[in-house]
VEXDREN-2710 file (C-alpha; in Angstrom, 1 decimal):
% VEXDREN-2710
k/r/px/py/pz
1/MET/134.3/129.4/165.1
2/ILE/132.7/132.2/163.1
3/LEU/130.4/130.9/160.3
4/PRO/130.9/132.7/157.0
5/SER/128.1/134.9/155.8
6/TYR/125.5/133.6/153.4
7/THR/126.9/135.5/150.4
8/GLU/130.4/134.2/151.1
9/ALA/129.2/130.6/151.3
10/GLU/127.7/130.7/147.8
11/LEU/129.4/128.7/145.2
12/PRO/130.4/130.7/142.1
13/LEU/128.3/130.2/139.1
14/PRO/129.9/128.2/136.2
15/PRO/131.0/130.2/133.2
16/TYR/128.3/130.8/130.6
17/GLU/128.6/128.5/127.5
18/ALA/126.5/128.8/124.4
19/ASP/125.4/125.1/124.0
20/LYS/124.7/124.1/120.4
21/ILE/121.1/123.1/119.8
22/PRO/121.0/119.6/118.2
23/ASN/120.0/119.4/114.6
24/TYR/116.3/118.7/113.9
25/THR/115.6/115.1/113.1
26/PRO/112.1/114.1/112.0
27/SER/110.7/111.0/113.7
28/LEU/109.1/109.9/110.4
29/VAL/110.3/110.4/106.9
30/PHE/108.8/108.8/103.8
31/SER/109.0/110.0/100.2
32/GLY/107.9/108.9/96.8
33/VAL/106.1/109.7/93.5
34/ALA/102.4/109.2/93.1
35/LEU/99.4/110.5/91.1
36/LEU/97.2/113.0/92.8
37/LYS/93.6/113.9/92.1
38/LYS/91.5/116.2/94.2
39/GLU/87.9/115.2/94.6
40/PHE/86.6/117.9/97.0
41/ASP/88.1/121.3/97.8
42/THR/85.8/121.5/100.8
43/PRO/83.1/119.1/102.2
44/TRP/80.6/121.1/100.1
45/LEU/82.6/121.9/96.9
46/GLY/83.6/119.2/94.4
47/SER/86.7/119.5/92.3
48/VAL/87.2/118.7/88.7
49/GLY/90.7/117.6/87.5
50/LEU/92.8/114.8/86.1
51/MET/95.4/112.7/87.8
52/LYS/98.7/114.6/88.2
53/ALA/102.1/113.2/88.9
54/VAL/103.5/114.6/92.2
55/PHE/106.2/114.1/94.7
56/LEU/105.0/113.2/98.2
57/GLU/107.1/114.1/101.3
58/LEU/105.9/112.8/104.7
59/ASN/107.7/114.7/107.4
60/SER/106.5/113.5/110.8
61/ASN/103.0/114.9/111.1
62/GLN/102.7/116.8/107.8
63/LEU/102.3/115.8/104.2
64/ASN/104.0/118.1/101.6
65/ILE/103.0/117.7/98.0
66/TYR/105.2/119.0/95.2
67/GLU/104.9/119.1/91.5
68/LEU/107.6/117.5/89.3
69/LYS/110.0/120.0/87.8
70/ASP/110.3/118.4/84.3
71/LYS/106.9/118.3/82.6
72/ALA/108.1/115.6/80.2
73/VAL/109.1/113.4/83.1
74/ALA/105.8/114.0/84.8
75/SER/103.9/113.1/81.6
76/MET/105.9/109.9/81.3
77/VAL/105.1/109.0/85.0
78/GLU/101.4/109.5/84.3
79/VAL/101.5/107.2/81.2
80/LEU/103.4/104.5/83.0
81/PHE/100.9/104.5/85.9
82/HIS/98.0/104.2/83.4
83/HIS/99.8/101.4/81.5
84/GLN/100.6/99.5/84.6
85/ASN/97.5/99.9/86.8
86/HIS/94.5/101.0/84.7
87/ASP/91.7/98.4/84.4
88/ASN/91.1/99.3/80.7
89/ARG/94.7/99.5/79.7
90/SER/95.7/98.0/76.3
91/PRO/97.3/94.5/76.0
92/ARG/101.0/94.6/76.7
93/LEU/102.3/93.9/73.2
94/ASN/105.6/95.6/73.8
95/SER/105.8/95.0/77.5
96/ILE/106.6/91.9/79.6
97/SER/106.9/91.3/83.2
98/SER/110.5/90.3/84.0
99/SER/110.9/86.5/83.6
100/ASN/107.2/85.7/84.2
101/SER/105.0/87.5/81.6
102/ASP/102.7/84.5/81.3
103/ASP/102.2/84.3/85.1
104/TYR/101.4/88.0/85.7
105/VAL/98.3/87.1/87.8
106/PHE/97.1/90.6/88.4
107/ASP/96.5/91.7/84.8
108/GLY/92.7/91.5/85.1
109/ASP/92.4/92.8/88.6
110/ALA/94.3/93.1/91.8
111/TYR/93.6/89.5/92.7
112/GLY/93.9/87.6/89.3
113/GLU/90.4/87.6/88.0
114/ASP/89.2/89.0/84.6
115/SER/86.9/91.9/85.4
116/VAL/84.1/92.2/82.7
117/GLU/81.2/93.4/84.7
118/HIS/82.1/97.0/84.4
119/GLY/83.3/97.0/80.8
120/PRO/83.4/100.2/78.7
121/ASN/80.6/101.4/76.4
122/VAL/81.1/102.4/72.8
123/PHE/82.2/105.9/73.6
124/GLY/84.5/104.5/76.2
125/LYS/86.0/102.1/73.7
126/LEU/86.7/104.9/71.3
127/ARG/88.2/107.0/73.9
128/LYS/90.3/104.1/75.2
129/LYS/91.7/103.5/71.7
130/PHE/92.7/107.1/71.3
131/VAL/94.3/107.3/74.8
132/SER/96.1/104.0/74.2
133/HIS/97.5/105.2/70.9
134/LYS/98.8/108.4/72.6
135/ALA/100.2/106.3/75.4
136/GLU/102.0/103.9/73.0
137/LYS/103.7/106.8/71.3
138/LYS/104.8/108.2/74.6
139/LEU/106.0/104.9/75.9
140/ALA/108.1/104.4/72.8
141/GLN/110.3/107.3/74.1
142/LEU/110.9/105.5/77.5
143/PRO/114.4/104.3/76.7
144/ALA/115.5/108.0/76.5
145/PHE/114.4/108.5/80.2
146/SER/117.3/106.8/82.0
147/GLN/116.2/108.2/85.3
148/PHE/113.5/105.5/85.6
149/ALA/116.1/102.7/85.9
150/ASN/116.7/101.3/89.4
151/ASN/113.9/103.2/91.0
152/GLY/115.6/106.5/90.2
153/MET/112.2/108.3/90.0
154/LEU/111.1/106.9/93.4
155/LEU/108.0/105.1/91.9
156/GLU/108.6/102.8/94.9
157/PRO/108.8/104.9/98.1
158/THR/111.8/105.3/100.3
159/SER/112.5/106.2/103.9
160/ASP/116.2/107.0/103.1
161/VAL/116.8/110.7/103.6
162/ALA/119.8/110.9/101.3
163/THR/117.9/109.2/98.5
164/ALA/115.0/111.6/98.9
165/THR/117.2/114.6/99.1
166/ALA/119.1/113.7/95.9
167/PHE/115.7/113.2/94.1
168/ALA/114.4/116.5/95.3
169/ARG/117.5/118.3/94.1
170/TYR/116.9/117.3/90.5
171/HIS/113.1/116.6/90.2
172/ARG/111.2/118.4/92.9
173/GLY/109.3/121.5/91.7
174/LYS/107.1/124.0/93.5
175/MET/105.0/123.1/96.5
176/LEU/101.4/122.5/95.7
177/HIS/100.0/121.7/99.1
178/SER/101.1/121.3/102.7
179/PHE/98.7/119.5/105.0
180/THR/98.7/118.6/108.7
181/LEU/97.7/115.0/109.4
182/LEU/95.7/115.8/112.5
183/ASN/92.2/114.3/112.1
184/LEU/93.2/112.5/108.9
185/GLN/90.9/109.9/107.5
186/VAL/92.5/107.4/105.1
187/GLY/91.3/104.2/103.5
188/GLU/91.5/102.3/100.3
189/ALA/89.4/103.7/97.4
190/PRO/87.1/101.0/96.0
191/SER/87.9/100.1/92.4
192/THR/86.6/97.7/89.8
193/ASN/89.6/95.5/90.8
194/SER/89.0/95.3/94.5
195/VAL/85.3/95.8/95.2
196/SER/84.4/92.1/94.8
197/TYR/87.0/91.0/97.2
198/LYS/86.3/93.3/100.2
199/GLU/84.6/91.2/102.8
200/ASP/83.3/94.1/104.8
201/GLN/80.1/95.1/103.0
202/THR/78.8/97.4/105.7
203/SER/79.3/100.5/103.5
204/PRO/78.6/99.3/99.9
205/THR/80.0/101.3/97.0
206/SER/77.9/102.4/94.0
207/ALA/79.3/101.1/90.7
208/VAL/79.5/104.6/89.3
209/ALA/81.9/105.6/92.1
210/LEU/84.3/102.8/91.5
211/LEU/87.8/103.7/90.2
212/LYS/89.3/102.0/87.2
213/TYR/92.8/101.9/88.6
214/ARG/94.1/99.9/91.5
215/ASN/96.4/100.7/94.4
216/THR/94.7/103.9/95.4
217/LEU/94.2/105.5/98.8
218/ARG/91.4/108.1/99.5
219/LEU/92.3/110.8/102.0
220/ARG/90.2/113.3/103.9
221/ILE/93.0/115.6/104.9
222/GLU/92.1/118.9/106.6
223/TYR/89.0/120.1/104.6
224/CYS/89.9/118.4/101.3
225/GLN/89.3/114.9/99.8
226/ILE/92.0/113.6/97.5
227/LEU/93.1/110.4/95.8
228/LEU/96.6/109.2/95.9
229/HIS/97.3/106.5/93.3
230/PHE/100.5/104.5/93.9
231/TRP/102.7/102.4/91.6
232/SER/102.3/99.1/93.4
233/PHE/100.3/97.3/96.0
234/TYR/103.4/97.3/98.2
235/SER/103.7/101.0/97.9
236/MET/100.1/101.6/98.8
237/VAL/100.4/99.4/101.9
238/HIS/103.5/101.3/103.2
239/TRP/102.0/104.7/102.5
240/TYR/98.8/103.7/104.4
241/ARG/100.9/102.6/107.5
242/ASN/103.1/105.7/107.5
243/LEU/100.1/108.1/107.1
244/CYS/98.5/106.4/110.1
245/ILE/101.7/106.9/112.1
246/GLY/101.9/110.5/111.1
247/ARG/98.3/111.0/112.2
248/ASP/99.2/109.7/115.6
249/LEU/102.2/112.0/115.8
250/ALA/100.0/115.0/115.0
251/SER/98.0/114.6/118.1
252/SER/99.1/116.2/121.4
253/LEU/100.6/113.8/124.0
254/ASP/97.6/114.4/126.3
255/THR/95.1/113.2/123.6
256/ARG/97.3/110.8/121.6
257/ASN/95.8/107.4/120.9
258/VAL/98.2/105.2/119.0
259/THR/96.5/103.4/116.2
260/ARG/96.6/99.6/116.3
261/LEU/96.6/98.5/112.7
262/LYS/94.1/95.8/111.9
263/SER/95.9/92.4/111.3
264/ILE/92.9/90.0/111.1
265/PRO/90.1/90.9/108.6
266/ARG/86.5/91.1/109.8
267/ASP/84.4/88.1/108.9
268/TYR/87.5/86.4/107.4
269/SER/86.8/82.9/106.2
270/ALA/88.8/80.2/104.5
271/SER/85.8/79.3/102.5
272/ASN/85.8/82.7/100.7
273/ILE/85.5/81.8/97.0
274/ALA/87.9/84.5/95.8
275/LEU/90.5/83.4/98.4
276/LEU/90.2/79.8/97.3
277/SER/90.5/80.6/93.7
278/ALA/93.6/82.7/94.3
279/ALA/95.1/79.9/96.4
280/ALA/94.4/77.4/93.7
281/ARG/95.9/79.7/91.0
282/GLU/99.0/80.2/93.2
283/ALA/99.4/76.4/93.7
284/LEU/99.0/75.6/90.0
285/GLY/100.9/78.4/88.3
286/ARG/103.0/80.0/90.9
287/PHE/106.1/81.7/89.6
288/GLN/109.3/81.5/91.5
289/GLY/108.5/84.5/93.7
290/ASP/109.1/83.0/97.1
291/SER/112.8/82.7/96.7
292/LYS/113.0/86.3/95.4
293/ARG/110.9/87.6/98.3
294/SER/113.0/85.8/100.8
295/LEU/116.1/87.4/99.4
296/LEU/114.5/90.8/99.4
297/TYR/113.1/90.4/102.9
298/SER/116.2/88.8/104.5
299/GLU/117.9/92.2/105.2
300/SER/114.9/93.6/107.1
301/SER/114.0/90.4/108.9
302/THR/117.3/90.1/110.6
303/SER/116.7/93.2/112.5
304/SER/113.0/92.7/113.3
305/SER/111.6/91.4/116.4
306/SER/111.1/87.7/116.8
307/ASP/107.7/88.1/118.5
308/SER/104.8/86.2/117.2
309/ASP/103.1/89.4/116.0
310/SER/105.9/89.9/113.4
311/ASP/105.0/86.6/111.7
312/SER/101.7/87.9/110.4
313/VAL/101.4/89.1/106.8
314/MET/100.2/92.6/107.9
315/SER/103.0/93.0/110.5
316/ARG/105.7/91.8/108.0
317/CYS/104.6/94.1/105.3
318/THR/104.5/97.2/107.5
319/ASN/107.4/96.7/109.8
320/GLU/110.1/96.5/107.1
321/THR/111.5/99.6/105.5
322/ALA/111.1/100.5/101.8
323/CYS/113.2/98.1/99.7
324/THR/116.3/99.1/97.9
325/ASN/117.1/95.9/95.9
326/TYR/114.9/95.8/92.9
327/ASN/116.8/93.4/90.7
328/ASP/114.2/90.6/91.2
329/TYR/111.2/92.9/91.2
330/SER/110.8/94.9/88.0
331/VAL/108.7/95.2/84.9
332/GLU/110.2/95.6/81.5
333/ILE/108.6/98.2/79.3
334/TYR/110.1/99.0/75.9
335/GLY/113.4/97.5/76.9
336/THR/113.6/99.5/80.2
337/LYS/113.5/97.7/83.5
338/ILE/111.5/99.7/86.1
339/ALA/111.3/98.7/89.7
340/CYS/107.9/97.4/90.6
341/LEU/107.0/95.5/93.8
342/GLU/103.4/94.6/92.7
343/GLU/104.3/90.9/92.8
344/TYR/106.0/91.1/96.2
345/PHE/102.9/89.7/97.9
346/SER/101.0/86.6/96.7
347/PRO/97.3/86.7/95.7
348/VAL/96.3/85.2/99.1
349/GLU/98.4/87.7/101.0
350/LYS/97.0/90.6/98.9
351/GLN/93.5/89.7/99.8
352/TYR/94.3/89.2/103.4
353/ILE/96.0/92.6/103.6
354/THR/93.4/94.6/101.7
355/ASN/90.7/93.3/104.0
356/CYS/92.8/94.8/106.9
357/ILE/92.6/98.3/105.3
358/PRO/89.4/100.2/105.8
359/VAL/87.4/101.4/102.8
360/LEU/86.7/105.1/102.3
361/ASN/84.0/105.8/99.7
362/LEU/83.6/108.8/97.5
363/TYR/80.4/110.1/99.1
364/ASP/80.8/109.0/102.7
365/LYS/79.3/111.7/104.9
366/TRP/81.3/114.5/106.4
367/VAL/78.8/115.7/109.0
368/GLY/79.9/114.9/112.5
369/LEU/83.6/114.8/111.7
370/ARG/86.4/116.9/113.1
371/VAL/88.6/118.7/110.5
372/THR/91.8/120.7/111.1
373/VAL/92.5/123.8/109.1
374/LEU/96.1/124.7/108.7
375/ASN/96.9/128.5/108.4
376/TYR/93.3/129.1/109.5
377/GLU/93.8/132.8/109.9
378/ARG/93.9/133.1/106.1
379/MET/90.4/131.5/105.9
380/LEU/88.5/133.3/108.6
381/PRO/85.2/135.0/107.6
382/LYS/84.0/138.5/108.4
383/ASN/81.8/138.8/111.4
384/ASP/78.5/139.5/109.8
385/ALA/74.9/138.5/109.9
386/LEU/75.6/135.1/108.4
387/ASN/79.1/134.2/109.8
388/VAL/80.6/134.5/113.2
389/ASN/84.2/135.5/114.0
390/GLU/84.4/136.9/117.5
391/ASN/86.6/136.1/120.5
392/GLY/88.0/132.9/119.0
393/ARG/84.5/131.6/118.2
394/VAL/84.0/130.9/114.5
395/PHE/81.1/129.8/112.4
396/ILE/81.5/129.6/108.6
397/LEU/78.7/129.0/106.1
398/PRO/79.5/126.4/103.4
399/MET/79.5/128.8/100.6
400/THR/81.6/131.3/102.5
401/PHE/84.2/128.7/103.4
402/SER/84.3/127.4/99.8
403/SER/85.0/130.9/98.6
404/VAL/87.8/131.7/101.0
405/VAL/89.4/128.3/100.3
406/LYS/89.5/128.9/96.6
407/THR/91.0/132.3/97.2
408/TYR/93.6/130.8/99.5
409/GLN/94.5/128.1/97.1
410/LYS/95.1/130.6/94.3
411/GLN/97.4/132.6/96.5
412/PHE/99.2/129.7/98.2
413/LYS/102.5/129.8/96.3
414/SER/102.9/133.6/96.9
415/LEU/102.0/133.2/100.6
416/LEU/104.5/130.4/101.4
417/GLU/107.0/132.7/103.0
418/THR/104.5/134.3/105.3
419/LEU/102.4/131.4/106.5
420/THR/102.4/130.8/110.2
421/ARG/101.2/127.1/110.1
422/ALA/98.8/127.8/113.0
423/CYS/95.9/125.3/113.2
424/LYS/92.3/125.4/114.3
425/GLU/89.9/122.5/114.7
426/TYR/86.3/122.6/113.4
427/TYR/83.3/120.4/113.7
428/VAL/81.5/119.7/110.4
429/ASP/77.8/120.5/110.8
430/ASP/75.2/120.3/108.1
431/LYS/74.9/124.1/108.2
432/GLY/78.7/124.9/108.2
433/LEU/81.9/124.7/110.1
434/VAL/81.8/125.3/113.9
435/SER/85.1/126.0/115.7
436/ILE/86.0/123.8/118.6
437/ASP/87.2/125.6/121.8
438/CYS/90.3/123.8/122.9
439/GLN/91.0/126.0/125.9
END
């Protein structure tokens, strides 16, 4: 028997087929409206500006921030946030909480107490009166804004892509910022509402740095420090969790360290006075919220795990998706019902959860931190006597970096089509930024 030659024994190759690449599906999607305030443009350069209504889009490991297309709608959002969450807001003469206006236990602060320690001075009272008058005139126009009904303006966030896409089609404006979440720092911004209830006093906050509005996260994202003010406590908690997940996704698989969210507060004690007062208030004047919460939570709980971990307050509030049934959770303002999940958690649960979220103060130090710069090639210095930019090694003086960042921010909208989204990591030194060699 003669064996066939090697070439004859080869099997013919299969015919070439152009396989279709599957559509891109992000592993994490979360969207909603919030107020944005930039506190620092760089670790050495402060920023002055007011709260601005924006649309947030969390796409896996990046956070995109857009302005709202309609300026009138954006202005109404800002007035509503101030009316709902500001510590010095005016009495709700024309506004009632749906079916339980007398039991709105968070009017004074986030946990039901009346905050008088940080009251306004004479100038503050005059300014408050002027601002309140303007706000009342603006709020009187609310019935004409039908898009606020049934969470149409995404004041409460959503993880539904179709809902976010529909919102973006009509309300999303130009992109203001696009950040990577690598090396993100996020925590609750201390306010006059919450500072007395944080049990971790290892990093006390100066009274002058306290915010006068609740439900706010402070982010150190890339080289910036920003505030994100959310519509409700429920919204803030869900944004905190998803930002932590996005930060984990931004790390490479080799260095990824999945965050374990804190579920038991440090130094937690049942004898805590604030906790006991909240529990007593809840027992004496509790509105019928438990039945409504059980109805709202029933859909998500059927699909969740039955493990013991899922029974904790922190696990329950973070494992469920953003709610879509707002009939039982709304506030009525000038005859318009607006979705609001502020009362979804009881006072006791709020205190428990907020003590599981770390605090990030206004002037916490930057030195020693890692920061990631997106589109870093646009912010490289010249190689001169003061700065270094040679063979991938970079050192940037604080003033030089602040200058190039301001130039980049002014040109951002015109550069959108040409940005490469390349990243570079730096170490924050007291003398400037030092690049980290990742090779």
